[in-house]
C-alpha positions as CSV (number, residue, x, y, z in Angstrom):
1,M,0.0,0.0,0.0
2,R,3.0,2.3,-0.6
3,E,1.2,4.6,-3.0
4,L,-1.8,5.0,-0.6
5,E,0.7,5.8,2.2
6,K,2.3,8.4,-0.1
7,T,-1.1,9.9,-0.8
8,L,-1.7,10.3,3.0
9,D,1.7,11.8,3.5
10,R,1.0,14.3,0.7
11,I,-2.4,15.3,2.2
12,T,-0.7,15.8,5.6
13,E,1.9,18.0,4.2
14,R,-0.6,20.1,2.3
15,V,-2.9,20.6,5.3
16,N,0.0,21.4,7.6
17,I,1.4,24.0,5.3
18,N,-1.9,25.8,5.1
19,L,-2.3,25.6,8.9
20,R,1.2,26.7,9.8
21,E,-0.1,30.0,11.2
22,R,-2.4,28.0,13.4
23,R,0.5,25.9,14.6
24,F,-1.6,22.9,14.1
25,D,-0.3,19.4,13.2
26,A,-2.9,17.3,11.4
27,G,-0.5,14.3,11.0
28,P,-1.5,12.3,14.1
29,Y,-5.2,12.7,13.2
30,I,-4.7,11.7,9.5
31,R,-2.4,8.7,10.2
32,N,-4.8,7.1,12.6
33,A,-8.2,8.1,11.1
34,V,-8.9,4.7,9.4
35,P,-6.9,1.5,9.3
36,L,-5.6,1.2,5.8
37,T,-6.9,-2.3,5.4
38,Q,-10.4,-0.8,5.5
39,M,-9.8,0.8,2.2
40,L,-9.9,-2.7,0.6
41,K,-13.2,-3.8,2.1
42,F,-15.8,-1.5,0.6
43,Y,-16.7,-0.6,-3.0
44,A,-17.4,2.9,-4.1
45,Y,-20.5,3.6,-6.1
46,Y,-22.2,6.3,-8.2
47,G,-25.8,7.2,-9.0
48,L,-27.2,7.2,-12.5
49,T,-30.4,9.0,-13.6
50,H,-31.5,10.8,-16.8
51,L,-32.2,13.9,-14.7
52,H,-28.7,14.6,-13.3
53,P,-25.7,15.7,-15.4
54,L,-23.0,13.0,-15.4
55,H,-19.2,13.4,-15.3
56,F,-16.8,11.7,-12.9
57,R,-13.0,11.6,-12.9
58,F,-11.2,9.7,-10.2
59,S,-7.3,9.6,-10.1
60,R,-4.7,8.4,-7.6
61,S,-7.4,8.2,-4.9
62,S,-9.0,5.8,-2.5
63,L,-12.8,6.0,-2.5
64,A,-13.9,3.1,-0.2
65,G,-17.5,3.1,0.7
66,S,-18.2,6.5,-0.8
67,Y,-21.1,7.6,-3.0
68,F,-21.0,10.1,-5.9
69,L,-23.8,11.9,-7.8
70,G,-23.6,14.6,-10.4
71,K,-20.4,16.1,-11.7
72,C,-17.3,15.5,-9.6
73,T,-13.5,15.1,-9.8
74,V,-11.3,13.5,-7.2
75,D,-7.5,13.6,-7.4
76,D,-4.8,12.5,-4.9
77,S,-7.4,12.1,-2.1
78,V,-8.8,9.6,0.4
79,I,-12.6,9.7,0.5
80,Y,-13.9,7.1,3.0
81,K,-17.6,6.2,3.4
82,S,-18.6,9.7,2.4
83,N,-21.5,11.0,0.3
84,V,-20.5,13.5,-2.4
85,R,-23.9,14.6,-3.7
86,G,-23.9,17.0,-6.7
87,D,-27.7,17.1,-7.3
88,E,-27.9,20.8,-6.5
89,L,-25.0,22.1,-8.5
90,K,-25.5,25.2,-10.7
91,A,-26.2,24.6,-14.4
92,K,-24.7,26.3,-17.4
93,G,-26.8,29.4,-18.4
94,E,-28.3,29.7,-14.9
95,T,-28.6,33.2,-13.5
96,I,-27.9,33.4,-9.8
97,K,-27.5,35.9,-7.0
98,L,-24.4,35.6,-4.8
99,G,-22.7,38.2,-2.7
100,G,-25.5,40.7,-3.5
101,M,-24.7,40.5,-7.2
102,E,-26.4,38.8,-10.2
103,M,-24.3,36.7,-12.4
104,T,-24.5,34.1,-15.2
105,V,-23.0,30.6,-14.8
106,F,-21.0,29.8,-18.0
107,D,-20.3,26.1,-17.3
108,D,-22.0,23.4,-15.3
109,E,-20.6,23.5,-11.7
110,V,-18.3,20.7,-10.7
111,I,-17.3,19.4,-7.2
112,R,-13.5,19.3,-7.3
113,I,-11.7,17.4,-4.5
114,K,-7.9,17.6,-4.4
115,D,-5.2,16.6,-1.9
116,S,-7.9,16.0,0.8
117,M,-9.1,13.4,3.3
118,L,-12.9,13.1,4.0
119,I,-14.0,10.5,6.5
120,K,-17.7,9.7,6.6
121,N,-18.5,13.2,5.4
122,L,-21.5,14.7,3.6
123,V,-20.7,17.1,0.7
124,H,-23.8,18.8,-0.8
125,N,-25.5,21.9,-2.2
126,F,-23.5,24.3,-4.4
127,S,-20.6,26.7,-4.0
128,H,-21.7,30.0,-2.4
129,D,-18.4,31.7,-3.3
130,P,-19.3,34.5,-5.8
131,E,-15.7,34.6,-7.0
132,D,-15.8,31.1,-8.4
133,P,-19.4,30.1,-9.1
134,E,-18.5,27.1,-11.4
135,D,-16.2,25.2,-9.0
136,F,-17.1,23.8,-5.6
137,T,-13.6,23.1,-4.4
138,I,-12.3,21.1,-1.5
139,R,-8.6,21.3,-1.4
140,N,-5.7,20.6,1.1
141,T,-8.3,19.7,3.7
142,A,-8.7,16.9,6.3
143,S,-12.3,16.5,7.4
144,F,-13.3,13.9,10.0
145,H,-16.2,11.7,11.0
146,Y,-19.7,12.9,10.2
147,A,-18.7,16.5,9.3
148,N,-20.9,18.3,6.8
149,I,-19.4,20.4,4.0
150,H,-22.6,22.1,2.7
151,G,-22.3,24.7,-0.1
152,S,-18.9,25.6,1.3
153,P,-15.7,25.7,-0.7
154,V,-12.9,24.9,1.7
155,E,-9.1,25.1,1.3
156,G,-6.3,24.3,3.8
157,C,-8.6,23.3,6.7
158,F,-9.0,20.8,9.5
159,L,-12.7,19.9,10.3
160,G,-13.3,18.0,13.5
161,P,-15.8,15.2,13.9
162,F,-19.5,16.3,13.7
163,S,-18.6,19.8,12.6
164,T,-20.5,21.7,9.9
165,I,-19.5,24.4,7.5
166,D,-22.7,25.7,5.8
167,L,-22.8,28.2,2.9
168,T,-19.4,29.6,3.9
169,T,-16.1,29.9,2.1
170,V,-13.4,28.7,4.5
171,H,-9.6,29.1,4.2
172,D,-6.8,28.0,6.5
173,C,-9.0,27.3,9.5
174,V,-9.2,24.7,12.3
175,I,-12.8,23.9,13.0
176,G,-13.3,22.1,16.3
177,P,-15.6,19.1,16.9
178,Y,-19.3,19.9,16.7
179,A,-18.7,23.5,15.7
180,Y,-21.2,25.0,13.2
181,L,-20.4,27.9,10.9
182,Q,-22.7,29.9,8.6
183,V,-20.9,33.2,8.2
184,G,-20.3,33.8,4.5
185,E,-16.5,33.7,4.6
186,I,-13.8,33.0,7.1
187,A,-10.0,32.7,7.0
188,H,-7.1,32.0,9.4
189,K,-9.1,31.2,12.5
190,T,-9.4,28.5,15.1
191,I,-13.1,27.7,16.0
192,T,-13.5,26.1,19.4
193,P,-15.4,22.9,19.7
194,G,-19.1,23.3,20.1
195,R,-19.4,26.8,18.8
196,L,-22.5,27.7,16.9
197,W,-22.0,30.9,14.8
198,I,-24.4,32.3,12.3
199,R,-23.8,35.7,10.8
200,A,-25.3,37.8,7.9
201,E,-23.2,40.9,7.7
202,G,-25.2,44.0,8.5
203,F,-28.3,42.1,9.5
204,F,-27.8,39.7,12.4
205,E,-25.4,37.5,14.3
206,F,-26.2,34.5,16.5
207,T,-23.6,32.8,18.7
208,Y,-23.7,30.0,21.2
209,Q,-20.9,28.1,23.0
210,Y,-21.3,24.6,24.5
211,P,-19.6,24.2,27.8
212,A,-16.5,22.1,27.1
213,D,-17.1,19.6,30.0
214,K,-20.7,18.9,28.9
215,L,-19.8,18.6,25.2
216,N,-17.1,16.1,25.8
217,R,-19.7,13.6,27.0
218,Y,-21.1,13.6,23.5
219,V,-18.1,14.1,21.2
220,F,-14.4,14.4,21.6
221,M,-11.2,13.5,19.6
222,E,-7.6,13.5,20.7
223,P,-4.6,13.5,18.5
224,G,-3.8,10.0,17.4
225,G,-7.1,8.7,18.6
226,Q,-10.6,8.0,17.2
227,P,-13.7,10.1,17.9
228,G,-15.5,9.1,21.0
229,G,-18.6,10.0,23.0
230,V,-22.4,9.4,23.0
231,F,-22.7,10.2,19.3
232,I,-20.2,7.7,18.1
233,D,-21.4,5.0,20.5
234,F,-25.0,5.5,19.3
235,I,-23.9,5.1,15.6
236,N,-21.5,2.2,16.2
237,R,-24.3,0.1,17.8
238,R,-26.2,0.3,14.5
239,K,-23.5,0.2,11.8
240,S,-23.8,-3.6,11.2
241,E,-27.3,-2.9,9.8
242,F,-25.7,-0.8,7.0
243,Q,-23.3,-3.6,6.2
244,K,-26.3,-5.9,5.5
245,V,-27.6,-3.3,3.0
246,F,-24.3,-2.8,1.2
247,D,-23.8,-6.6,0.8
248,L,-27.0,-6.8,-1.3
249,V,-27.0,-6.0,-5.0
250,K,-30.8,-6.0,-5.0
251,R,-33.1,-6.2,-2.1
252,K,-36.8,-6.6,-1.5
253,V,-38.3,-3.3,-0.5
254,P,-39.4,-3.8,3.1
255,L,-42.5,-1.6,3.1
256,H,-44.9,0.2,0.8
257,V,-43.2,3.1,-1.0
258,P,-45.7,5.6,-2.6
259,Q,-45.1,6.7,-6.2
260,G,-43.8,10.2,-5.2
261,T,-41.6,8.9,-2.4
262,S,-37.9,7.9,-2.6
263,L,-36.3,5.2,-0.4
264,S,-32.6,4.8,-1.1
265,H,-31.3,1.3,-1.6
266,Y,-28.6,2.3,0.9
267,A,-30.9,3.3,3.7
268,V,-31.8,1.0,6.6
269,V,-35.5,0.5,7.4
270,K,-36.6,-1.6,10.3
271,G,-39.7,-2.4,12.4
272,K,-43.1,-0.8,11.8
273,T,-42.0,2.1,9.6
274,H,-44.5,4.0,7.5
275,L,-43.7,6.3,4.5
276,S,-46.3,8.8,3.3
277,E,-46.4,10.6,0.0
278,N,-43.4,12.7,-1.2
279,V,-41.0,11.5,1.5
280,L,-37.3,11.5,0.9
281,V,-35.1,8.9,2.6
282,A,-31.5,9.4,1.5
283,E,-28.4,7.2,1.4
284,K,-27.2,6.0,4.8
285,A,-30.4,7.2,6.6
286,Y,-31.7,4.8,9.3
287,L,-35.4,4.4,10.1
288,E,-36.8,2.2,12.8
289,D,-40.4,2.2,13.9
290,A,-40.7,5.6,12.3
291,W,-43.8,7.4,10.9
292,M,-42.9,9.8,8.1
293,G,-45.8,12.1,7.3
294,T,-46.3,13.6,3.9
295,G,-43.4,15.6,2.6
296,A,-41.1,14.7,5.5
297,N,-37.4,13.8,4.8
298,A,-34.5,11.9,6.4
299,Q,-31.3,13.1,4.9
300,E,-27.9,11.4,4.8
301,N,-26.7,10.0,8.2
302,C,-30.0,10.7,9.9
303,Y,-31.5,8.3,12.5
304,I,-35.2,8.4,13.1
305,I,-36.2,5.8,15.7
306,R,-39.6,5.2,17.4
307,S,-40.7,8.7,16.3
308,N,-43.6,10.3,14.5
309,L,-43.0,13.2,12.1
310,E,-46.4,14.6,11.3
311,G,-45.5,16.0,7.8
312,Y,-43.3,18.5,5.9
313,N,-40.6,17.9,8.5
314,V,-36.9,18.7,7.6
315,T,-34.4,16.4,9.3
316,A,-31.1,17.8,8.0
317,H,-27.9,15.9,7.3
318,G,-26.7,14.0,10.3
319,A,-29.6,14.7,12.7
320,S,-31.0,12.0,15.0
321,V,-34.6,11.9,16.3
322,I,-35.3,9.2,18.9
323,D,-38.5,8.6,20.9
324,A,-40.1,11.9,19.7
325,R,-43.3,13.3,18.4
326,L,-42.7,16.2,16.0
327,G,-45.5,18.4,14.7
328,S,-45.8,19.5,11.1
329,R,-43.1,21.7,9.6
330,V,-40.6,21.2,12.5
331,F,-37.1,21.8,11.3
332,V,-34.3,19.8,12.9
333,G,-30.8,21.2,11.9
334,F,-27.6,19.6,10.9
335,N,-26.1,17.0,13.4
336,S,-28.7,17.7,16.0
337,F,-29.3,14.9,18.5
338,L,-32.9,14.8,19.9
339,R,-33.5,11.9,22.3
340,G,-36.5,11.4,24.4
341,R,-37.3,8.1,26.2
342,E,-39.8,5.4,25.3
343,N,-41.8,6.2,28.5
344,A,-41.1,10.0,28.2
345,P,-41.1,11.0,24.6
346,L,-39.8,14.3,23.4
347,I,-42.7,16.5,22.0
348,I,-42.0,19.4,19.7
349,G,-44.9,21.6,18.4
350,A,-45.5,22.6,14.8
351,N,-43.4,25.2,13.0
352,T,-40.6,25.1,15.6
353,I,-37.0,25.5,14.5
354,V,-34.4,23.3,16.2
355,M,-31.1,25.0,15.4
356,P,-28.2,23.0,13.9
357,H,-26.1,21.2,16.5
358,T,-28.8,21.1,19.1
359,I,-28.7,18.4,21.8
360,I,-32.0,17.5,23.6
361,D,-31.3,14.5,25.8
362,G,-33.4,14.2,28.9
363,K,-34.5,11.3,31.1
364,N,-37.7,13.2,32.0
365,P,-40.4,14.5,29.6
366,V,-39.5,17.6,27.6
367,E,-42.2,19.4,25.6
368,I,-41.4,22.3,23.3
369,P,-44.3,24.5,22.2
370,G,-44.9,25.3,18.5
371,E,-43.5,28.4,16.9
372,H,-40.3,28.4,19.0
373,L,-36.5,28.6,18.3
374,V,-34.4,26.0,20.2
375,W,-30.6,25.7,20.5
376,G,-27.8,24.3,22.6
377,L,-27.9,21.6,25.3
378,V,-31.3,20.8,26.8
379,R,-31.4,18.1,29.5
380,Q,-34.7,19.0,31.2
381,Q,-37.7,21.2,30.8
382,E,-36.3,24.0,32.9
383,D,-33.3,24.4,30.4
384,L,-35.7,25.8,27.8
385,E,-35.9,29.0,29.8
386,T,-32.4,29.9,28.5
387,H,-32.3,27.7,25.4
388,S,-35.4,28.7,23.5
389,I,-37.5,31.7,22.6
390,P,-40.9,32.1,20.9
391,L,-40.4,33.1,17.3
392,E,-42.9,36.0,17.8
393,R,-40.7,37.4,20.5
394,L,-37.5,37.0,18.4
395,V,-39.2,38.8,15.5
396,G,-39.6,41.8,17.8
397,I,-35.9,42.0,18.6
398,D,-33.8,44.8,17.0
399,G,-30.6,45.0,19.0
400,T,-29.0,42.7,21.5
401,L,-30.5,39.7,23.3
402,Q,-28.6,37.4,25.7
403,L,-30.0,34.1,27.0
404,G,-27.6,31.9,28.9
405,D,-24.6,31.2,26.6
406,M,-26.4,32.5,23.5
407,T,-26.0,36.0,22.2
408,F,-28.1,37.5,19.4
409,E,-27.5,40.9,17.8
410,G,-29.4,42.6,15.0
411,S,-32.7,42.1,13.3
412,G,-34.7,39.2,14.7
413,S,-37.4,39.6,12.0
414,T,-34.7,39.1,9.3
415,F,-33.2,36.1,11.0
416,V,-36.6,34.4,11.3
417,E,-37.7,35.3,7.8
418,R,-34.5,33.9,6.3
419,F,-34.8,30.7,8.2
420,R,-38.4,30.2,7.1
421,Q,-37.4,30.9,3.5
422,R,-34.6,28.3,3.7
423,I,-36.9,25.7,5.2
424,E,-39.5,26.3,2.4
425,H,-36.7,26.0,-0.2
426,I,-35.5,22.7,1.3
427,L,-39.0,21.2,1.3
428,E,-39.5,22.4,-2.3
429,A,-36.1,21.0,-3.4
430,N,-36.8,17.7,-1.8
431,G,-40.1,17.4,-3.7
432,A,-42.4,17.7,-0.6
433,F,-45.0,19.6,-2.6
434,F,-45.1,17.3,-5.7
435,D,-48.7,17.0,-7.0
436,G,-48.1,14.3,-9.6
437,S,-47.0,16.7,-12.3
438,N,-45.5,19.9,-10.8
439,G,-43.1,20.4,-8.0
440,R,-40.7,17.5,-8.8
441,G,-37.8,17.4,-6.4
442,H,-35.1,15.0,-5.1
443,A,-37.7,12.4,-3.9
444,Q,-39.1,12.1,-7.4
445,K,-35.8,12.7,-9.4
446,T,-34.1,9.8,-7.6
447,H,-37.1,7.4,-7.5
448,D,-35.7,5.3,-10.4
449,I,-32.0,5.8,-9.7
450,S,-29.5,3.0,-10.5
451,Y,-26.1,2.4,-9.0
452,N,-22.8,1.3,-10.5
453,T,-19.9,0.1,-8.3
454,I,-16.2,0.4,-8.7
455,Q,-13.4,-1.4,-6.8
456,P,-9.8,-0.7,-5.7
457,Y,-6.6,-2.6,-6.4
458,Q,-6.4,-5.6,-3.9
459,E,-2.7,-6.2,-4.3
460,G,0.6,-4.6,-5.5
461,R,2.0,-1.1,-5.3
462,L,-1.4,0.5,-5.9
463,K,-3.2,-1.6,-3.3
464,G,-6.1,0.3,-1.7
465,L,-6.2,2.9,-4.5
466,Y,-8.7,3.0,-7.4
467,P,-7.7,3.0,-11.0
468,T,-7.9,6.3,-12.9
469,I,-11.4,6.4,-14.2
470,E,-13.3,9.0,-16.3
471,I,-17.0,8.5,-16.8
472,W,-19.1,10.4,-19.3
473,P,-22.8,10.0,-20.4
């Protein structure tokens, strides 16, 4: 596996050069991220539909267990059990607004991954960098377990486990575990673990910081070690179910799937699960005894267990919902972890927004009214006093608000309006409003998807790497 080892050394050098001002050494993390023998065990695969532009090029890379859709190139990289989903990339001739300016896209956008390591990541959406609208670039970057790179070109960065960069161009930064960024652009910074930071320049800024001692119970990662904590333990107890799915070329669909609903071949479905119309269940989602109402979705790396989602619910990438009852149009943000108990289910009222990277994990009943914003760590009902606010009250804020470890500055009405617009866009993009002819989205466009698999070298100098492959329509 000499060439694979050289690739890892190259990635380490590139990341460390970019992070020299941060005085951060990514080497111990990269060298111990995944045993190299794992790169031989899992095939890579790509999706094929007549509705998605197709072009892949893979060279000098390991792609074990990873999924690709849309237009993507991967060079000199290690992509392990990640989803690189290019179904929202910009199309040639499209007119877009970025950075307050209107521009025309002259070529189809392409995801370009170079000199990077992505471990169990999700890459999705499209580049929000107005300076380079045709390229969604991930370069000289090491990104670890269950991080989300969502509409965010990134270069020269380290992303800790369960972190998210969302609609943000990121250069030469260290992003700590479970940090969430949506700030437009950031460079040459170290973001502490568990920081939630949302900023729209000139309009609003929302920040929250998890207490380090409490966050470490849920996620941590030391140099040279593997991620640990409640999140990883929860996932590891269920990973054998995914292996069963990956071992099958074809499988019998375990439940009724309505015509406008999409259930990925690579999702796990167990128990008494129900899918209504226009539901999207993405790759590597896990459903057990789940009721999915009309227009609800479970995106990549989501877990929905013994829970009822009434309808038009967004469960964003990496979120988990266990023993819960969610009213209609409840939004659950990236990598949130919502866990009630079988004898004390979590109840969330309609139209409530659960912020990205929220942890609700109580042994006693917790009930959140409708039309609220919720964030941070909630262990009991009383915690909601400093970790939630009625949306109506937030709309009336124009200035500074402090609740516990959360600070908000700016226009509350703009913040709420933008969140609501984004939720509506997500539902529309996922096909939640499809009426049989209009409103086609991801659930309908991937209903008849097929998959092709590719394999690495099993022996010799290139062991663990994939042959150079270019795939066109």
